[in-house]
C-alpha positions as CSV (number, residue, x, y, z in Angstrom):
1,M,0.1,0.0,0.0
2,G,2.9,2.3,0.7
3,K,4.5,2.3,-2.6
4,K,1.4,2.3,-4.4
5,D,0.6,5.9,-2.5
6,K,4.2,6.8,-3.3
7,K,4.0,6.0,-7.0
8,S,0.9,8.0,-7.0
9,K,2.0,11.0,-5.3
10,T,5.1,10.9,-7.8
11,A,2.6,10.7,-10.4
12,E,1.0,13.9,-9.4
13,Q,3.8,15.7,-8.6
14,K,5.0,15.1,-12.4
15,A,1.4,16.3,-13.8
16,R,1.5,19.3,-11.8
17,T,4.9,20.2,-12.7
18,T,4.2,19.7,-16.5
19,A,0.5,21.8,-16.0
20,K,2.6,24.7,-14.5
21,Q,5.2,24.4,-17.2
22,E,2.7,24.5,-19.9
23,K,0.4,27.3,-18.0
24,K,3.8,29.7,-17.9
25,A,4.5,29.0,-21.4
26,A,1.0,29.7,-22.4
27,Q,1.3,33.2,-20.2
28,K,4.2,33.9,-22.4
29,E,2.9,33.5,-25.7
30,K,-0.3,35.3,-24.9
31,K,2.0,38.2,-23.2
32,G,3.9,38.4,-26.7
33,K,1.2,38.4,-28.9
34,S,-0.5,41.1,-27.2
35,K,2.9,43.3,-27.2
36,D,3.9,42.5,-30.8
37,V,3.8,46.3,-31.7
38,A,4.3,48.0,-28.2
39,D,7.8,45.7,-27.8
40,S,9.0,45.8,-31.1
41,D,12.5,47.1,-31.9
42,P,13.0,47.4,-35.6
43,E,16.5,47.0,-36.5
44,D,16.2,50.0,-39.1
45,I,15.6,52.4,-36.2
46,D,17.4,55.5,-37.5
47,L,20.4,56.0,-34.4
48,E,21.6,58.8,-36.4
49,A,18.7,60.7,-36.2
50,V,17.9,60.1,-32.4
51,R,21.5,61.3,-32.2
52,A,21.0,64.7,-34.3
53,E,18.0,65.4,-32.0
54,Y,20.2,65.4,-29.2
55,E,22.7,67.5,-30.7
56,R,19.8,69.8,-31.2
57,K,18.5,70.0,-27.9
58,Q,21.9,70.7,-26.8
59,A,22.7,73.7,-28.8
60,Q,20.0,75.6,-27.4
61,F,22.3,75.7,-24.0
62,L,24.1,79.2,-25.1
63,E,27.1,78.9,-22.4
64,V,28.1,76.7,-19.6
65,T,25.9,76.2,-16.5
66,E,26.0,74.9,-13.2
67,S,23.1,74.7,-11.0
68,P,22.6,72.8,-7.7
69,C,20.5,69.7,-8.1
70,E,19.5,66.5,-6.6
71,P,22.1,63.6,-6.6
72,P,22.6,61.6,-9.7
73,S,19.9,59.4,-10.8
74,P,20.3,55.8,-10.4
75,R,22.8,54.4,-13.5
76,S,25.6,51.8,-14.6
77,S,28.4,51.9,-16.8
78,A,29.1,55.8,-16.0
79,T,32.4,57.2,-15.2
80,L,33.4,58.7,-11.6
81,L,36.7,60.7,-11.0
82,G,37.9,63.1,-8.5
83,S,38.7,66.2,-10.1
84,P,42.4,66.9,-10.6
85,S,41.8,70.8,-10.3
86,N,40.1,70.5,-6.7
87,S,40.7,67.9,-4.2
88,K,37.3,68.6,-2.9
89,E,35.4,68.0,-5.7
90,L,34.2,64.7,-7.9
91,L,33.0,64.4,-11.7
92,L,30.6,62.1,-12.5
93,F,29.6,61.7,-16.2
94,G,27.1,60.0,-18.5
95,G,26.0,56.1,-18.0
96,E,22.7,54.3,-18.6
97,Y,19.7,52.6,-16.9
98,F,17.5,49.9,-17.7
99,N,14.3,49.2,-16.1
100,G,13.5,45.9,-17.5
101,A,11.9,47.2,-20.6
102,L,13.9,50.5,-21.9
103,A,17.1,51.5,-21.3
104,T,18.0,55.2,-21.1
105,F,21.5,56.7,-21.6
106,F,22.6,60.1,-20.2
107,N,25.0,62.8,-20.9
108,D,25.1,65.0,-17.5
109,L,28.1,66.1,-16.3
110,F,27.7,66.2,-12.0
111,I,30.4,67.8,-9.7
112,Y,29.9,66.9,-5.9
113,L,31.0,69.3,-3.7
114,I,32.6,67.1,-0.7
115,D,32.6,70.2,1.7
116,K,29.1,71.4,1.1
117,D,27.7,67.8,0.8
118,E,26.1,69.6,-2.2
119,W,25.7,68.1,-6.1
120,R,25.5,70.5,-9.3
121,R,24.5,69.7,-12.7
122,V,26.6,71.1,-15.7
123,T,24.8,71.8,-18.8
124,S,26.9,73.1,-21.9
125,P,26.4,73.7,-25.6
126,N,29.1,71.4,-26.6
127,S,29.5,68.4,-24.5
128,P,29.7,64.6,-25.6
129,L,26.1,63.0,-26.5
130,P,24.7,60.3,-24.1
131,R,26.6,57.3,-24.2
132,S,28.0,54.5,-21.4
133,G,30.8,52.1,-21.5
134,H,33.1,54.9,-22.0
135,A,36.2,55.8,-20.6
136,W,38.1,58.6,-19.0
137,T,41.1,59.4,-17.2
138,R,43.1,62.8,-15.9
139,S,46.4,63.8,-17.2
140,I,49.7,65.4,-15.8
141,A,48.4,68.6,-17.0
142,G,45.3,68.7,-14.9
143,D,42.9,67.8,-17.7
144,V,40.1,65.0,-18.0
145,Y,39.9,62.8,-21.3
146,L,37.3,60.8,-22.2
147,F,37.2,58.4,-25.4
148,G,34.2,56.3,-26.9
149,G,31.5,54.4,-25.3
150,E,28.1,53.0,-26.9
151,F,24.1,54.1,-27.2
152,S,21.4,51.6,-28.4
153,S,17.8,52.3,-29.3
154,P,15.7,52.2,-26.3
155,K,14.8,48.2,-26.6
156,Q,18.8,47.8,-27.0
157,G,18.2,46.2,-30.7
158,T,20.7,48.4,-32.2
159,F,24.2,49.4,-31.0
160,Y,25.9,52.5,-31.6
161,H,29.7,53.1,-30.6
162,Y,31.7,56.2,-30.2
163,N,35.1,57.2,-31.6
164,D,35.1,60.7,-30.7
165,F,37.9,62.2,-28.3
166,W,37.0,64.7,-25.7
167,K,38.9,66.9,-23.1
168,L,37.5,68.4,-20.5
169,N,38.7,71.4,-18.2
170,P,37.8,70.3,-14.7
171,S,38.0,74.0,-13.4
172,T,36.0,76.0,-16.4
173,R,33.7,72.5,-16.7
174,E,34.1,73.3,-20.7
175,W,34.2,70.5,-23.1
176,T,36.5,70.8,-26.1
177,R,36.0,67.8,-28.8
178,I,39.3,66.9,-30.2
179,E,40.0,66.1,-33.8
180,S,42.4,63.8,-35.5
181,K,42.8,62.0,-38.8
182,K,43.8,59.0,-37.5
183,G,42.8,57.4,-33.9
184,P,41.4,54.2,-32.4
185,P,38.4,52.8,-33.9
186,A,34.9,53.0,-32.2
187,R,34.6,50.6,-29.2
188,S,33.0,51.0,-25.1
189,G,34.5,48.5,-22.2
190,H,38.0,49.6,-22.4
191,R,40.2,51.4,-20.3
192,M,42.5,54.1,-20.2
193,T,45.5,55.8,-17.6
194,Y,48.3,58.5,-18.0
195,F,52.0,58.3,-18.4
196,K,53.8,61.6,-18.1
197,H,52.2,63.7,-21.2
198,Y,50.8,60.8,-23.0
199,I,47.1,59.1,-22.7
200,I,47.0,55.0,-23.0
201,L,43.9,53.4,-24.2
202,F,43.7,49.6,-24.7
203,G,40.9,46.8,-25.4
204,G,37.4,47.0,-25.6
205,F,34.7,45.2,-27.4
206,Q,32.6,45.9,-30.3
207,D,28.7,44.9,-30.2
208,T,26.9,44.9,-33.5
209,S,23.8,42.8,-32.2
210,Q,24.7,39.9,-33.8
211,Q,28.1,39.4,-32.4
212,T,30.7,40.8,-29.9
213,R,34.4,41.6,-30.8
214,Y,37.0,42.2,-27.8
215,L,40.0,44.3,-28.7
216,Q,43.4,44.2,-27.6
217,D,44.8,47.2,-29.6
218,L,47.2,49.7,-27.5
219,W,47.1,53.6,-28.6
220,V,49.1,56.6,-27.2
221,Y,47.7,60.0,-27.4
222,D,50.7,62.5,-27.2
223,S,49.0,65.7,-25.7
224,H,51.8,67.8,-26.8
225,E,51.8,66.7,-30.3
226,Y,48.1,66.1,-30.7
227,T,48.8,63.1,-32.3
228,W,47.3,59.5,-31.6
229,F,49.9,56.7,-32.1
230,N,49.6,52.8,-32.4
231,P,52.6,50.6,-31.5
232,I,52.4,47.8,-33.6
233,L,54.6,45.2,-32.0
234,P,56.4,42.0,-33.6
235,P,54.1,38.9,-34.3
236,A,56.4,36.8,-31.5
237,T,55.8,39.7,-28.7
238,Q,53.9,38.3,-26.0
239,K,50.7,40.9,-25.6
240,P,47.5,40.6,-23.4
241,D,44.8,38.8,-25.1
242,P,41.7,40.7,-26.0
243,R,39.5,41.8,-22.7
244,S,37.3,44.5,-21.8
245,S,36.5,45.8,-18.0
246,F,40.1,45.6,-16.7
247,S,42.1,47.6,-14.3
248,I,44.7,49.7,-15.6
249,H,46.7,52.2,-13.4
250,P,49.9,54.9,-14.2
251,H,52.9,53.8,-13.0
252,D,56.7,55.7,-13.0
253,A,57.6,53.4,-16.0
254,G,54.2,53.3,-17.8
255,A,51.3,51.2,-16.7
256,A,50.1,48.0,-15.0
257,L,47.4,46.0,-15.9
258,Y,45.5,43.4,-14.4
259,G,41.9,41.1,-14.9
260,G,39.7,41.9,-17.2
261,Y,36.5,39.8,-19.0
262,S,35.9,38.3,-22.6
263,R,34.1,35.7,-24.4
264,V,36.4,33.2,-26.5
265,K,34.7,30.6,-28.8
266,A,34.5,26.8,-27.8
267,T,32.8,23.7,-28.6
268,A,30.3,22.3,-26.6
269,S,27.7,19.2,-27.1
270,A,24.6,19.5,-29.2
271,G,22.8,17.5,-26.8
272,K,21.1,14.9,-29.3
273,P,23.3,12.6,-31.1
274,I,23.5,12.3,-34.7
275,K,23.3,9.3,-36.8
276,G,25.9,6.4,-36.0
277,G,25.7,7.2,-32.0
278,V,28.3,10.1,-32.3
279,Q,27.7,13.1,-30.2
280,G,26.9,16.6,-32.3
281,L,29.1,19.5,-31.4
282,R,28.2,23.3,-31.7
283,S,30.1,26.4,-31.3
284,V,29.6,28.3,-28.3
285,L,31.3,31.6,-26.5
286,K,32.9,30.8,-23.1
287,P,32.9,33.3,-20.7
288,V,36.8,34.0,-19.4
289,V,37.7,36.3,-16.5
290,H,41.2,37.0,-16.8
291,Q,43.6,37.0,-13.9
292,D,46.7,37.6,-15.7
293,T,48.8,41.1,-14.7
294,W,51.0,43.2,-17.3
295,F,53.2,46.4,-17.5
296,L,53.3,48.3,-20.2
297,R,56.9,49.7,-20.0
298,I,56.8,53.0,-22.2
299,T,60.2,54.9,-23.1
300,P,60.1,58.4,-24.3
301,P,61.6,59.8,-27.1
302,A,65.3,60.7,-26.9
303,P,65.5,64.2,-26.4
304,G,66.5,66.2,-29.9
305,S,64.3,63.5,-31.5
306,P,62.0,64.6,-34.5
307,S,58.6,66.1,-34.1
308,G,55.8,63.2,-34.1
309,T,58.6,60.7,-33.0
310,P,56.5,57.7,-31.1
311,P,57.7,56.7,-27.7
312,G,58.8,53.1,-27.1
313,T,56.3,50.8,-26.0
314,R,56.9,47.1,-24.5
315,W,54.7,44.5,-22.9
316,E,56.2,42.5,-19.9
317,R,53.8,39.9,-18.3
318,R,54.1,39.5,-14.7
319,K,54.0,36.7,-12.0
320,K,50.1,36.1,-11.0
321,P,49.2,38.4,-8.0
322,V,49.7,36.8,-4.7
323,N,46.6,36.5,-2.9
324,S,44.7,37.2,-6.0
325,P,40.6,37.0,-5.4
326,N,39.3,33.9,-5.2
327,P,37.0,32.5,-6.9
328,A,37.9,34.5,-9.9
329,R,35.1,37.3,-10.2
330,A,34.2,39.6,-13.2
331,G,32.8,43.2,-12.4
332,V,35.5,44.3,-10.3
333,T,36.0,47.8,-10.4
334,Q,39.7,49.3,-9.2
335,T,40.5,53.3,-8.6
336,Y,44.2,54.3,-8.2
337,H,45.3,55.5,-5.4
338,K,49.2,56.0,-4.2
339,G,50.5,53.0,-5.6
340,R,47.6,50.5,-5.0
341,G,44.4,49.6,-7.0
342,I,41.6,49.8,-4.6
343,A,38.9,47.1,-5.8
344,F,35.3,46.5,-4.8
345,G,32.9,44.0,-5.8
346,G,32.2,41.5,-8.3
347,V,30.5,38.4,-9.4
348,H,31.2,35.1,-10.2
349,D,29.1,33.2,-12.2
350,V,28.6,29.1,-11.7
351,E,26.8,27.5,-14.4
352,E,24.3,24.7,-13.8
353,S,22.4,22.1,-16.4
354,E,19.1,22.9,-15.4
355,E,18.5,26.3,-13.9
356,G,20.8,28.2,-16.1
357,M,23.4,30.8,-14.4
358,D,23.9,30.8,-10.5
359,S,25.9,33.8,-9.5
360,E,27.3,34.9,-6.6
361,F,28.1,38.4,-5.6
362,F,31.0,40.0,-3.4
363,D,31.3,43.1,-0.8
364,T,35.0,42.6,-0.5
365,L,37.0,45.7,-0.6
366,L,40.9,44.8,-2.0
367,A,44.1,46.5,-2.6
368,W,46.2,45.2,-5.2
369,N,49.7,46.5,-4.6
370,I,51.3,47.4,-7.7
371,E,54.8,47.2,-6.9
372,R,54.5,44.0,-5.2
373,N,51.7,42.4,-7.0
374,R,50.1,41.5,-4.2
375,F,46.5,41.6,-2.9
376,F,45.7,42.4,0.5
377,Q,41.9,42.4,1.6
378,L,40.9,45.7,3.2
379,T,38.3,45.4,6.5
380,L,36.6,47.7,8.5
381,R,37.2,48.6,11.8
382,R,35.6,50.6,14.4
383,P,37.3,53.3,16.0
384,R,39.6,52.5,18.5
385,A,38.4,54.8,21.0
386,A,35.5,53.4,21.6
387,A,37.5,50.5,23.1
388,K,39.7,52.4,25.2
389,R,39.0,51.8,29.2
390,Q,37.7,54.5,31.5
391,V,40.3,56.4,33.0
392,D,40.4,57.4,36.9
393,D,41.0,60.6,38.4
394,R,44.6,60.2,38.5
395,S,45.2,59.6,35.0
396,A,42.9,62.6,34.4
397,R,45.1,64.6,36.0
398,K,47.8,63.5,34.3
399,G,46.3,64.3,31.0
400,R,45.2,67.7,31.9
401,G,48.9,68.4,33.1
402,K,50.5,67.0,29.9
403,L,47.8,69.3,27.9
404,D,49.1,72.0,29.7
405,E,52.5,71.4,29.0
406,E,51.8,71.3,25.4
407,E,50.4,74.8,25.6
408,L,53.1,76.3,27.8
409,L,55.4,74.8,25.1
410,R,53.5,76.3,21.9
411,N,53.5,79.9,23.9
412,L,57.2,79.7,24.5
413,A,57.3,79.1,20.8
414,A,55.4,82.2,19.7
415,L,57.2,84.0,22.2
416,E,60.7,83.0,20.9
417,A,59.3,83.8,17.1
418,K,57.2,86.9,17.3
419,G,57.1,87.9,20.7
420,S,53.5,87.4,21.2
421,V,51.1,84.9,22.8
422,E,47.5,85.6,20.5
423,V,49.1,84.0,17.8
424,T,48.3,80.7,19.3
425,A,45.5,81.8,20.7
426,T,44.1,82.0,17.0
427,T,45.7,79.1,15.5
428,A,45.4,76.6,18.3
429,T,41.5,75.7,17.5
430,P,40.9,76.8,14.0
431,D,37.2,75.2,13.8
432,S,36.4,76.5,17.2
433,N,34.4,79.5,15.7
434,P,33.6,78.6,12.3
435,P,33.0,81.5,9.9
436,D,29.2,82.5,9.9
437,D,28.5,81.6,5.6
438,A,30.4,78.6,6.6
439,P,27.8,75.8,5.3
440,Q,26.3,73.5,8.2
441,K,27.3,69.8,7.3
442,H,24.9,67.2,8.4
443,A,26.3,64.3,9.9
444,K,26.0,61.3,7.6
445,P,24.8,57.7,9.1
446,T,28.0,55.6,9.4
447,H,27.6,51.8,8.8
448,F,30.3,48.9,10.2
449,A,29.6,46.6,7.6
450,M,30.1,47.1,3.7
451,P,27.7,48.0,1.1
452,H,25.7,45.3,-0.7
453,P,27.4,43.0,-2.8
454,R,27.3,44.2,-6.3
455,F,29.1,44.5,-9.4
456,N,30.5,47.5,-12.1
457,A,30.3,50.0,-9.3
458,Q,32.1,53.6,-9.9
459,L,34.9,54.0,-7.7
460,A,36.8,57.3,-7.1
461,V,39.4,58.0,-4.5
462,Q,39.7,61.8,-3.3
463,D,41.9,63.1,-0.3
464,D,42.5,59.5,1.0
465,T,38.6,58.7,0.8
466,L,37.3,56.1,-1.3
467,Y,33.6,57.0,-3.4
468,I,31.5,54.0,-4.2
469,F,28.7,55.1,-6.6
470,G,25.8,52.7,-8.0
471,G,26.4,49.2,-8.8
472,T,24.4,46.5,-10.1
473,Y,23.1,43.0,-8.2
474,E,21.0,40.4,-10.5
475,H,18.8,38.2,-9.2
476,R,16.7,35.7,-11.5
477,D,15.7,38.0,-14.3
478,R,15.6,40.9,-12.3
479,E,18.3,43.8,-12.5
480,Y,19.0,46.4,-9.3
481,T,20.8,49.0,-10.2
482,F,21.6,50.9,-7.0
483,D,20.9,54.3,-6.2
484,E,23.3,55.9,-3.7
485,M,26.9,56.7,-2.9
486,W,29.2,55.6,0.0
487,A,32.5,57.3,1.5
488,I,35.4,55.2,2.9
489,D,38.7,56.8,4.7
490,L,41.3,54.2,3.6
491,G,43.7,55.4,6.6
492,R,41.3,54.7,8.9
493,L,38.8,52.0,7.8
494,D,36.6,53.3,10.6
495,G,33.3,52.5,9.0
496,V,31.0,53.3,6.0
497,Q,29.8,56.7,5.8
498,E,26.3,57.0,3.5
499,V,26.8,59.9,1.2
500,Y,23.3,59.1,0.2
501,K,21.2,56.0,-0.5
502,R,17.5,56.2,-2.4
503,E,14.9,53.5,-2.4
504,L,15.3,51.4,-5.8
505,E,12.8,52.1,-8.6
506,D,10.3,49.8,-10.0
507,W,11.1,46.9,-12.3
508,H,9.2,46.8,-15.5
509,G,10.9,43.6,-17.3
510,S,9.1,40.0,-16.8
511,E,10.4,37.8,-13.7
512,E,9.3,34.7,-12.9
513,G,6.8,34.5,-9.7
514,S,5.9,38.3,-10.1
515,D,2.6,37.9,-11.9
516,G,-0.4,37.0,-9.8
517,S,-1.1,34.0,-11.2
518,A,2.4,32.5,-10.4
519,S,2.7,34.2,-6.9
520,G,0.5,31.1,-5.0
521,D,3.0,28.3,-6.1
522,D,5.0,26.9,-2.9
523,D,7.9,25.9,-4.5
524,D,8.6,29.5,-6.1
525,S,8.1,31.4,-3.1
526,Q,10.2,29.1,-0.8
527,D,13.0,29.9,-3.1
528,E,12.6,34.0,-2.4
529,E,14.5,34.2,0.9
530,T,15.0,37.6,1.7
531,D,17.3,39.2,4.5
532,G,15.9,41.2,7.1
533,E,17.2,44.2,6.1
534,T,17.5,45.7,3.0
535,P,19.9,48.3,1.7
536,S,17.9,50.8,-0.7
537,G,14.3,49.8,0.8
538,V,13.6,47.1,-1.9
539,P,14.0,43.5,-0.1
540,L,16.6,42.2,-2.0
541,P,17.3,38.2,-1.8
542,S,20.0,37.1,0.1
543,S,23.5,36.3,-1.7
544,E,24.1,33.4,0.7
545,R,27.6,34.0,0.0
546,Q,30.3,31.4,1.1
547,V,33.6,33.7,0.8
548,Q,36.7,32.3,1.3
549,P,38.7,33.5,4.7
550,E,41.6,35.3,4.1
551,T,44.6,33.1,4.6
552,K,47.5,35.3,6.5
553,D,50.9,33.7,5.3
554,V,54.4,34.8,7.1
555,S,55.2,37.0,4.7
556,A,51.9,39.6,4.9
557,L,52.1,39.7,8.8
558,E,56.1,41.2,8.5
559,L,57.5,43.6,6.8
560,P,59.1,42.9,3.9
561,D,62.8,43.4,3.6
562,V,63.3,41.9,0.4
563,V,61.3,44.3,-2.5
564,D,60.0,41.9,-5.8
565,T,61.5,42.1,-8.9
566,E,60.9,40.0,-12.3
567,S,63.7,38.0,-11.9
568,P,63.9,35.5,-8.9
569,D,67.3,35.5,-8.7
570,T,68.0,39.2,-8.1
571,V,67.6,40.3,-4.1
572,V,67.7,44.0,-2.9
573,V,67.7,45.0,0.5
574,D,65.6,47.9,1.4
575,S,67.2,49.3,4.1
576,R,64.5,52.6,4.3
577,P,62.7,53.1,7.6
578,H,59.2,51.2,8.0
579,P,56.0,52.8,9.5
580,R,55.5,51.2,13.3
581,P,51.9,49.9,14.2
582,F,49.4,52.7,15.3
583,E,51.7,55.5,13.5
584,S,50.0,58.1,11.9
585,L,51.5,59.6,8.7
586,R,52.4,62.7,10.5
587,D,54.3,61.0,13.5
588,Y,56.1,58.3,11.1
589,F,57.4,61.4,9.4
590,A,58.3,63.4,12.4
591,R,60.3,60.3,13.3
592,T,62.3,59.6,10.2
593,S,62.8,62.7,8.2
594,S,66.3,63.0,9.1
595,M,67.0,59.8,7.7
596,W,64.4,60.5,4.6
597,Q,66.6,63.7,3.9
598,D,69.6,61.5,3.8
599,V,68.1,59.1,1.4
600,V,67.1,62.2,-0.5
601,L,70.9,63.6,-0.5
602,D,72.1,60.4,-1.1
603,D,70.0,59.7,-4.5
604,L,70.6,63.3,-5.7
605,G,74.3,63.4,-4.9
606,R,74.6,60.5,-7.4
607,V,73.5,62.9,-10.4
608,D,75.0,66.0,-8.8
609,Q,71.5,68.0,-8.0
610,S,71.8,68.0,-4.5
611,S,74.0,71.4,-4.3
612,S,70.5,73.1,-6.3
613,R,67.7,72.1,-4.2
614,S,66.8,74.5,-1.3
615,V,66.5,72.6,2.5
616,K,62.6,73.5,1.8
617,E,62.4,71.5,-1.4
618,L,64.5,68.7,0.5
619,R,62.1,68.3,2.8
620,K,59.5,68.1,0.6
621,V,60.7,65.3,-1.7
622,A,61.3,63.5,1.3
623,F,57.9,63.9,3.0
624,D,56.9,62.5,-0.7
625,R,59.3,59.6,0.0
626,A,57.7,59.0,3.2
627,E,54.5,59.1,2.3
628,T,54.5,56.6,-0.3
629,M,56.5,53.9,2.0
630,W,53.4,54.6,4.2
631,W,50.9,53.6,2.0
632,D,52.8,51.0,0.7
633,C,53.0,49.1,4.1
634,R,49.6,50.3,5.1
635,E,47.9,46.8,4.5
636,E,50.8,45.0,6.6
637,I,50.7,47.6,9.3
638,T,46.9,47.2,9.6
639,I,47.0,43.4,10.5
640,L,49.6,43.8,13.0
641,E,47.3,46.6,14.2
642,D,44.4,44.0,14.4
643,E,46.7,41.2,15.8
644,Q,48.2,43.3,18.6
645,E,44.8,44.7,19.3
646,E,43.3,41.5,20.1
647,A,46.0,40.6,22.2
648,G,45.3,43.6,24.3
649,I,48.0,46.1,22.6
650,G,46.5,49.4,22.0
651,E,49.8,51.3,21.2
652,V,53.2,50.7,20.9
653,L,55.6,53.0,22.1
654,S,59.6,52.9,22.6
655,I,61.0,53.8,25.8
656,A,64.6,55.2,23.9
657,E,62.5,58.0,22.3
658,H,61.4,59.3,25.7
659,T,64.1,60.4,27.9
660,G,64.4,61.7,30.9
661,G,60.9,62.5,33.5
662,A,59.6,60.6,36.3
663,G,58.5,57.5,34.1
664,R,62.0,56.6,33.2
665,R,62.6,53.0,33.8
666,R,66.4,52.1,34.8
C-alpha cells in the first residue's frame, strides 16, 4: 500500500509540474502576441536621427551653466573621477539605466562638492552625446580625457559605438572635442590611464547585436603633439589577450594592467546524438575571467628627436598576483590610490545544467599593491576610542597636566618667534569658531558593514577617501541598479559613511514568480528568501555568499625586507625606514624625517643635483618618499595592528624616545 501511495504521489507531482510549465508557456505566448507592436524594436531604427535630435537640444544651451540639483538618478556604466583641479570635488559623467523594458542613456556632468555635501549639474552647448561604457582619465596637466562609449535604441535592438575624443577642463567645466585624422576605432568597455604627457588606451569590445568582438590594440595619445600612435608589436611579442572591463593604473615607468573579461569560441555538445550514435558539437562563446597581470613599459623619445617620434612601448608579463581574489570574479572595479589599485565587488558565475546561471556576488574591499603585485583584503575597524577603558581621576589629572605642558611649550615657541602669545590663541583651534557663511554640514550615518554585494560599481578616490557610486545586483531575471553613494576613509577604515541612499525604482521587465497567477506556487515562494535588512528599501534576496577566509601567510604579517622584482634571482635589500603599528603619517615622518632627507641627498648626490635644491625642497621630496612608503606598507601594518589589538596591545611606544622624567625605567 505504501509503495502504491508513493507512486501515486510521484505521478501527481509530475503532472502538476507539467501543468505549471504549460501554463507559464501559454502566459508567455499570450503576452508576446499582445505586445508585438509595443515591444518591437525594429533594426532599421535611425540612431543617427536620434543623435541629431540630442545635438539640436544641446545646442539650445548658450553657455556653460552650473546649478544645484539632487543626487544623480540611478545609472550604470558611468564614470566617476576625483577632480584633478580641486581636491574637494568629484566628477560624474554619462551612464545608462535599464528598468527591464527600456534603456535610457545620459550625458549629464555632475559635480559633487564634498565639503558642502552638494550636487551640481553642468549644462553645456558642447558636450559628448549620451553614452555608457566609455572611459576617461586625468592627465599630468590636470585635464580629463574621454574616449568612446556606446548608445543603443530603447529596446537595445540596435547599438552604436562612439569613436570621438574629448577633453574636459575640470575648473571651467568646458568640453572640447579633439579632432584627429588617425585615432582608435569605435568601442566601449575599454580603459584609459596616463603616463607623463601621454594618454594610454587599451582593449574594449564592439557589439553589432549579432556578435561581440573583443579588442587588444594599444593606442597612445601625445598631448603635446596632438597625435595618436598605434604601436605595432612584432608577431612573436607577448601581449595581453583581447578583453574589456579590466583595470589599468599609472606607473612611474608606464602602466600596470590586471584582469578583465572576454568571451572566446569553444565547442560543446549539441545535446542530441547524430547518426551512428556520435554526439553532435556546436560552437559556443565561453566566458573567460582574466587574472593575469601585465606591465606596459613606455620609453619617451630621446632628447632632440624629430617632432612626431612615437614613444617606445613593450608589454611585459608579470607573475600571477599573490592572494588574488578567489574565486575569480568579473565586474570588479578598481581605482588608483598612491601606488595601489583599490578594488570592490564583483560576481562569480557558476553554470548549471537545468537552472541556467547561478551567480555569487561579493562586497569585498581589496588593495592591489602594484609594485609588489600582491592583493590585501581591507576590513573595516571600529574606532579605537570606543574600545579604550575609562580612566580614573589620577590619569585624568595627568592628562590635564600634559595638555597644560603642551600649551606652555606652544606659548614659549610663539614668544621666541614673534614675541606674542596671541598667535596661538587664533591658530590653536581653527575649527572652534567657524565663519558665519560656512555651510552647516549634516552628520552622515556611518555603518560598520560593507555595502550590499554588487558588480560594476563606480569608484573614485579623493583626499584619501574612497567613494562607491551605484553598482548592479542581479537575481533571476531582475536587475537592481543601486541609487546610492558611500565613502570610506582608506587611512582609518573606521566605517562606511552614507553620502546618500534612495529606494530603488520599480522593475518593468518580466520576472518569474512576479505575476499574480504564479505567486501562489509553493515551490517558487520557498526560493525567494530575503534578508531582514535591505540596503535601499527594496527586499533584495540574500546573496548566500561563502567567501573564502583570507589566509594569513608569514610574508603578509611581516614588513618585507626584500623588494620583489621580475627576476627571482635578484635580491634587493630595502634599508629605508618602515612605519610602526598605530603610527600616523605625521608621526612617522616626524620620526624618520632626517633619515628620509639622507636618502634623498644620497640619490641626488649620484646625479650632482643636491647643491641646486633648497632645504624646503629637500624636505618636500623627503615627505613624498615617506608618504609613499607609509601607504605602501599600510596593509601589512593594519594586519599587525589588528593582531596586537586582539592581544590587548593598543599602542606601541619606544622607551628610547622618551628620555628623562619620572617615567624613565632603569
